[in-house]
C-alpha positions, 0 to 999 in steps of 0.5 A, a space after each residue: 612517154 615520160 623520160 626519166 633519169 636512172 628510173 626517177 622522173 625529173 625533180 621538177 616537172 617541165 613547164 609547158 608551152 602553148 602547144 603542150 610541149 615541155 620547155 627545156 631549162 636554158 643554162 649558161 656554163 663558163 670555163 673561167 681560166 686563170 694563170 696562177 703560180 705559173 699554171 693554167 687553172 680553172 675555177 670549179 666551185 662546189 654546187 650548194 644545191 641538188 641535183 649533184 650537190 657537193 660536186 664541183 663544176 663550172 661557173 654557171 646558172 640559168 638564163 633569166 628571160 626577164 633581164 638577159 637580152 642576149 646569151 652573153 648578158 646571161 654569162 656576164 651576169 652569172 660570172 659577176 654574180 658568182 666571182 665578183 669581177 667581169 671577164 677580160 675576154 669570153 667566147 662561145 664554145 659550144 651548146 650541150 643539151 639532152 634529157 639525161 644531163 640534169 635531173 632538174 629537167 631537159 636542159 640546154 647549156 650554152 658553154 663559154 670559155 673566159 679569161 680573168 686576170 688572177 690579181 682580180 680574183 678574190 683570195 676566197 675563191 683560190 680554194 676553187 682553182 684547180 690546175 687543168 692537169 688535175 681536173 680529170 680525177 675530180 668527177 665534175 657535176 653533170 657533163 661538165 668534165 666533157 665541157 671542160 675538156 673541150 674548153 681546154 682543147 679550144 684554148 690550147 689550139 687557139 693559142 697557137 694561132 691567135 693573141 688569145 693568151 694575152 687576155 690571161 694577163 693584166 691589161 699592160 704586160 711585157 713581151 717576156 710575160 706574154 711569151 711565158 703565158 704562151 708557154 703555160 697555155 701551149 706547153 712549149 716556150 716559143 723561140 724568143 727572137 721569133 716570138 718577138 718578131 711575130 708579135 710585133 710584125 703582126 700587130 698582136 700588141 700595142 706599145 703603151 709608152 710605159 716601162 715596167 718597174 720592180 720585179 727581178 728583171 730590168 725595166 721593159 716596155 709595156 704593151 697591151 693586147 690589140 684585141 683578139 687577132 689571128 696569126 698568119 700561121 701557127 706559133 712554132 711550139 
């Protein structure tokens, strides 16, 4: 039986393996999150080719079997190739697949979430940044709306029990900046004294021995993330 999409066969026939079965296309899609103007935003460039040309979607591309040794290699290659910088942190979200998600063929997409420091992103890409609160009305390509909804939920939930939001900041930051980022991601500002105590006691950050300079606030101690760590409870948000 030939599977078709809306009555139309795939735009390209599937390659066949040695036993005659169709070989699905393997893709990687990445929800790249950035803090910009005090908002949590995601990068959604416009597709430049069919199918679904002209629609916005997640940063993504095909797995290259001749150069990608792992799925993460593919994600980093695609991200660097399309936005010009590597991500500070990424983790696998889920796997999506089916015969009807892409007219290009039966596809499997391994989806990731990633964090990038806003200052590293080219200004040319800022037109492709959208507040996560505004993405529902965009009508993204394929099943990217579902992937993005799941990615936002993962990020917000994980922010309540881990150091994940720290990777949205520059490598060095103040505790004020870290607390503000937690507020942006979770939607609630953690209590100042409680937050400072939890961050220090549980070793989420490491002092750099440096002080911040400039800005509206007096100089403050700078920290860096001590890798991805989980709290021994959830933030009081």
